[in-house]
TIBALO-631238 format. One record per residue (C-alpha): x, y, z. Coordinates in Angstrom, 2 decimals, padded with zeros to 5 digits. Layout:
BEGIN
- X_Y_Z
- X_Y_Z
...
//
This chain:
BEGIN
- X_Y_Z
- -058.99_-122.41_-117.04
- -056.62_-124.61_-115.09
- -055.93_-126.83_-118.10
- -055.12_-123.87_-120.24
- -052.67_-122.46_-117.70
- -050.95_-125.84_-117.41
- -050.54_-126.09_-121.19
- -049.13_-122.57_-121.27
- -046.61_-123.44_-118.51
- -045.45_-126.57_-120.35
- -045.02_-124.58_-123.56
- -042.88_-121.97_-121.79
- -040.81_-124.67_-120.09
- -040.17_-126.44_-123.39
- -039.17_-123.18_-125.07
- -036.76_-122.39_-122.21
- -035.22_-125.89_-122.42
- -034.76_-125.56_-126.18
- -033.09_-122.17_-125.65
- -030.72_-123.52_-123.02
- -029.86_-126.49_-125.25
- -029.08_-124.17_-128.16
- -026.90_-121.98_-125.94
- -024.98_-125.06_-124.72
- -024.45_-126.19_-128.29
- -023.17_-122.74_-129.28
- -020.75_-122.67_-126.33
- -019.54_-126.18_-127.21
- -018.94_-125.18_-130.83
- -017.05_-122.05_-129.73
- -014.89_-124.15_-127.36
- -014.10_-126.58_-130.16
- -013.18_-123.72_-132.51
- -010.91_-122.16_-129.91
- -009.21_-125.49_-129.28
- -008.65_-125.99_-132.98
- -007.20_-122.52_-133.34
- -004.80_-123.02_-130.43
- -003.85_-126.57_-131.33
- -001.21_-127.18_-134.06
- -002.79_-127.72_-137.50
- -002.63_-131.30_-138.66
- -006.00_-132.56_-139.96
- -004.13_-135.63_-141.22
- -002.52_-133.45_-143.89
- 001.02_-133.20_-142.47
- 002.67_-136.65_-142.52
- 005.60_-135.33_-140.41
- 003.45_-134.10_-137.56
- 004.69_-135.32_-134.20
- 002.06_-135.18_-131.44
- 004.86_-135.38_-128.83
- 006.65_-132.35_-130.21
- 005.09_-129.97_-127.67
- 005.75_-132.27_-124.75
- 008.55_-131.37_-122.30
- 011.91_-133.08_-122.90
- 012.36_-136.46_-121.28
- 014.31_-136.84_-118.06
- 017.28_-138.38_-119.87
- 017.86_-135.23_-121.93
- 017.61_-133.09_-118.82
- 020.15_-135.24_-117.01
- 022.47_-135.12_-120.03
- 022.25_-131.33_-120.06
- 023.01_-131.17_-116.35
- 025.97_-133.50_-116.86
- 027.37_-131.29_-119.62
- 026.96_-128.20_-117.47
- 028.73_-129.92_-114.58
- 031.56_-130.99_-116.91
- 032.01_-127.46_-118.20
- 031.97_-126.05_-114.70
- 034.62_-128.56_-113.66
- 036.75_-127.64_-116.68
- 036.41_-123.97_-115.81
- 037.42_-124.66_-112.21
- 040.50_-126.59_-113.38
- 041.43_-123.78_-115.77
- 041.01_-121.20_-113.02
- 043.10_-123.32_-110.66
- 045.85_-123.70_-113.28
- 045.90_-119.94_-113.81
- 046.10_-119.34_-110.08
- 048.91_-121.87_-109.78
- 050.78_-120.24_-112.66
- 050.43_-116.83_-111.03
- 051.61_-118.24_-107.72
- 054.54_-119.94_-109.44
- 055.54_-116.62_-111.00
- 055.52_-114.97_-107.56
- 057.13_-117.72_-105.47
- 060.04_-120.15_-105.67
- 059.45_-123.85_-105.77
- 061.55_-126.17_-103.66
- 064.22_-126.78_-106.31
- 064.53_-123.09_-107.22
- 064.76_-122.10_-103.57
- 067.55_-124.57_-102.91
- 069.41_-123.35_-106.00
- 069.09_-119.68_-105.02
- 070.33_-120.41_-101.50
- 073.38_-122.21_-102.86
- 074.16_-119.47_-105.37
- 073.75_-116.72_-102.78
- 076.26_-118.34_-100.45
- 078.75_-119.04_-103.24
- 078.56_-115.55_-104.76
- 078.73_-113.89_-101.34
- 081.96_-115.70_-100.49
- 083.43_-115.11_-103.95
- 082.69_-111.37_-104.05
- 083.89_-110.90_-100.45
- 087.26_-112.54_-101.19
- 087.58_-110.70_-104.52
- 086.82_-107.36_-102.87
- 089.44_-107.94_-100.17
- 092.14_-109.06_-102.62
- 091.54_-106.27_-105.16
- 091.35_-103.47_-102.58
- 094.24_-104.92_-100.58
- 096.57_-105.09_-103.57
- 095.46_-101.67_-104.82
- 096.24_-100.03_-101.49
- 099.28_-102.12_-100.52
- 101.10_-101.91_-103.86
- 100.28_-098.27_-104.52
- 103.88_-097.13_-104.22
- 104.81_-099.32_-107.20
- 103.17_-096.82_-109.54
- 105.78_-094.22_-108.54
- 108.68_-096.14_-110.13
- 110.34_-094.27_-112.99
- 113.38_-095.40_-114.97
- 114.97_-094.30_-118.25
- 113.45_-097.38_-119.94
- 109.91_-097.36_-118.56
- 107.50_-095.42_-116.39
- 105.10_-097.23_-114.01
- 103.03_-094.12_-113.31
- 099.68_-095.66_-114.35
- 096.31_-095.57_-112.51
- 096.33_-099.33_-112.04
- 096.15_-099.21_-108.23
- 093.21_-096.78_-108.30
- 091.54_-098.95_-110.89
- 091.88_-102.03_-108.66
- 090.52_-100.16_-105.61
- 087.45_-098.96_-107.50
- 086.82_-102.37_-109.06
- 087.22_-103.95_-105.62
- 084.67_-101.49_-104.25
- 082.14_-102.63_-106.86
- 082.79_-106.23_-105.80
- 082.12_-105.10_-102.23
- 078.77_-103.67_-103.29
- 077.94_-106.96_-104.96
- 078.97_-108.74_-101.75
- 076.42_-106.64_-099.85
- 073.82_-107.42_-102.52
- 074.37_-111.18_-102.18
- 074.35_-110.91_-098.39
- 070.97_-109.19_-098.46
- 069.73_-111.75_-100.99
- 070.88_-114.56_-098.72
- 069.01_-113.00_-095.77
- 065.84_-112.73_-097.84
- 066.07_-116.32_-099.03
- 066.55_-117.73_-095.54
- 063.84_-115.57_-093.95
- 061.06_-115.20_-096.53
- 061.96_-118.42_-098.33
- 059.51_-119.05_-101.22
- 058.02_-115.54_-101.03
- 061.39_-113.83_-101.51
- 061.24_-114.10_-105.30
- 059.81_-110.61_-106.12
- 062.29_-108.84_-103.84
- 065.23_-110.80_-105.25
- 064.15_-110.05_-108.81
- 064.04_-106.34_-107.95
- 067.50_-106.52_-106.39
- 068.86_-108.36_-109.44
- 067.55_-105.60_-111.68
- 069.21_-102.96_-109.50
- 072.48_-104.92_-109.51
- 072.43_-105.11_-113.30
- 071.51_-101.49_-113.92
- 073.82_-099.91_-111.36
- 076.77_-102.13_-110.52
- 077.31_-104.29_-113.61
- 076.87_-101.41_-116.05
- 079.41_-099.36_-114.07
- 081.82_-102.29_-114.10
- 081.51_-102.50_-117.88
- 082.33_-098.81_-118.22
- 085.26_-099.18_-115.78
- 086.58_-102.15_-117.74
- 086.52_-100.10_-120.92
- 088.55_-097.42_-119.14
- 091.05_-100.05_-117.90
- 091.70_-101.23_-121.44
- 093.00_-097.77_-122.35
- 096.22_-098.19_-120.30
- 096.45_-101.91_-119.54
- 098.26_-102.85_-122.76
- 100.48_-099.78_-123.12
- 104.26_-100.11_-123.56
- 105.09_-098.74_-120.09
- 102.58_-101.03_-118.43
- 103.96_-104.11_-120.18
- 107.57_-103.21_-119.28
- 106.65_-102.56_-115.64
- 104.96_-105.95_-115.54
- 108.11_-107.63_-116.84
- 110.50_-105.84_-114.47
- 108.57_-105.44_-111.21
- 106.86_-108.28_-109.37
- 104.48_-106.05_-107.36
- 103.32_-104.30_-110.52
- 102.99_-107.70_-112.18
- 100.66_-108.89_-109.39
- 098.38_-105.88_-109.91
- 098.57_-106.33_-113.68
- 097.45_-110.00_-113.38
- 094.51_-109.06_-111.11
- 093.47_-106.40_-113.58
- 093.78_-108.91_-116.41
- 091.43_-111.30_-114.57
- 088.79_-108.55_-114.27
- 089.24_-107.58_-117.90
- 088.86_-111.21_-118.98
- 085.49_-111.37_-117.25
- 084.76_-108.04_-118.86
- 085.28_-109.56_-122.28
- 082.60_-112.12_-121.43
- 080.28_-109.26_-120.46
- 081.08_-107.51_-123.74
- 080.14_-110.69_-125.61
- 076.85_-110.93_-123.74
- 076.09_-107.27_-124.41
- 076.90_-107.75_-128.08
- 074.57_-110.74_-128.36
- 071.79_-108.84_-126.59
- 072.30_-105.87_-128.89
- 072.12_-108.10_-131.99
- 068.97_-109.77_-130.69
- 067.36_-106.40_-130.01
- 068.27_-105.13_-133.48
- 066.89_-108.27_-135.14
- 063.69_-108.05_-133.10
- 063.33_-104.38_-134.04
- 063.76_-105.18_-137.73
- 061.16_-107.92_-137.55
- 058.70_-105.65_-135.75
- 059.31_-102.80_-138.19
- 058.86_-105.05_-141.21
- 055.79_-106.64_-139.69
- 054.32_-103.26_-138.76
- 055.02_-101.90_-142.24
- 052.80_-104.50_-143.85
- 049.53_-102.87_-144.85
- 046.07_-104.08_-145.78
- 046.48_-107.12_-143.57
- 049.42_-108.43_-145.62
- 052.13_-110.09_-143.56
- 055.80_-110.22_-144.56
- 056.55_-113.30_-146.59
- 059.16_-114.64_-144.21
- 056.65_-114.80_-141.31
- 055.52_-118.41_-141.12
- 056.80_-119.09_-144.64
- 058.24_-122.54_-143.95
- 055.12_-123.98_-142.23
- 052.97_-122.49_-145.00
- 055.04_-124.11_-147.77
- 055.01_-127.49_-146.00
- 051.24_-127.34_-145.61
- 050.69_-126.34_-149.25
- 052.73_-129.30_-150.49
- 050.50_-131.74_-148.65
- 047.13_-130.37_-149.77
- 044.80_-132.75_-151.61
- 043.64_-131.04_-154.82
- 041.01_-132.22_-157.28
- 038.29_-130.93_-159.57
- 034.91_-130.17_-158.07
- 033.21_-132.82_-160.21
- 035.48_-135.49_-158.71
- 034.32_-134.97_-155.13
- 032.47_-137.92_-153.63
- 028.75_-137.39_-153.59
- 028.63_-138.24_-149.90
- 030.99_-135.33_-149.16
- 029.50_-132.80_-151.56
- 027.59_-130.61_-149.12
- 028.66_-127.16_-150.37
- 027.96_-125.57_-153.74
- 029.94_-122.38_-153.12
- 033.30_-121.49_-151.64
- 032.84_-120.04_-148.17
- 035.91_-117.83_-148.59
- 035.08_-116.04_-151.83
- 031.34_-116.97_-151.87
- 031.55_-117.93_-155.56
- 029.74_-120.96_-156.98
- 031.84_-124.05_-157.65
- 032.20_-125.09_-161.28
- 032.78_-128.70_-162.29
- 036.16_-127.99_-163.87
- 037.43_-125.78_-161.03
- 040.21_-127.05_-158.78
- 039.28_-127.35_-155.12
- 041.21_-128.47_-152.06
- 040.00_-130.87_-149.39
- 041.30_-130.46_-145.84
- 042.25_-133.17_-143.41
- 039.88_-132.00_-140.68
- 036.83_-133.05_-142.70
- 036.48_-134.11_-146.35
- 033.35_-131.99_-146.51
- 035.49_-128.91_-145.87
- 036.70_-127.92_-149.32
- 037.45_-124.57_-150.94
- 038.94_-123.09_-154.07
- 042.65_-123.90_-154.08
- 043.64_-120.27_-154.58
- 041.27_-119.15_-151.83
- 042.52_-121.62_-149.21
- 046.16_-120.89_-150.06
- 045.56_-117.17_-149.59
- 043.82_-117.97_-146.32
- 046.73_-120.14_-145.17
- 049.17_-117.27_-145.63
- 047.39_-115.64_-142.70
- 046.24_-118.64_-140.66
- 047.19_-122.31_-140.96
- 043.74_-123.46_-139.88
- 040.45_-124.51_-141.41
- 038.06_-121.55_-141.91
- 035.15_-123.69_-140.66
- 036.34_-125.77_-137.70
- 039.61_-123.91_-136.91
- 041.67_-127.11_-136.89
- 045.23_-127.31_-138.22
- 045.40_-127.33_-142.02
- 046.88_-130.41_-143.65
- 046.27_-132.99_-146.33
- 043.48_-135.52_-146.47
- 044.86_-138.97_-145.78
- 044.44_-140.98_-148.92
- 043.43_-144.60_-148.64
//
């Protein structure tokens, strides 16, 4: 009985061991299958398989990337600093500009103060001269009133330069915005009025009675000379106004002609000279004559048409591998004088 039980126990133990061994083998096979499914397929069939392809990049590449990022950040900081400096320069005077403005303010203040005193003084002091009447001439002209009013405008300019001088010596570099605003007010209010007053003065300054009074009366002659000095400066202002008007008209014509161009077509005179110079220097050849080392495109990237051996193409100076149909690149250059691929300036390929 005992022997039989022992044999039965050994049989059960062996069966259990065989079952566990089979289960371990099955789990091992499943693990191998899962590993093969997750691993990249090679099986010695792909000669280009790189076992290090899935490895993280080496430290050198990481350092190079960090260096590039640092360089770009530094470039951005420099650009931002340049923009800030430009904005600050637009709002403030530098040392040379400040010294120049101070000098001009003092000079113009003294000049306008003296001019105001002389013009008003002569206009008031010689007023009785305009009452002279003779059988040959009549001095009843508004020349004294004209001098008084013109002197008053010089007085306003004297106040303007005084205030500008105070701003320059108190705020110094930061006085630029206020002075620019004052200059605009001086131009719009005082100078424009002076121009209109000068036009009015020309209506009686050269009349027959005025010229005869000038020749026969010294006091009237003094006022006439002062008025002539103002009118002479007025002629300079008229010239400046005329030039500004011509410039504005020319700019308006250019803008109107440019705005009238439709479908993206620009007027022919816009950039015409640079375009013609660039076209003359282009290197043209047939597609079949391109060096094999440079033949990396089979179609024109502008029109997307296939190159034919007998078609004329144009190589650019930025890269000999940048070539296009001659007609296509010339049409492109009418809009932009740059390579469609790398955006560099269009020119000829330097021939050896």
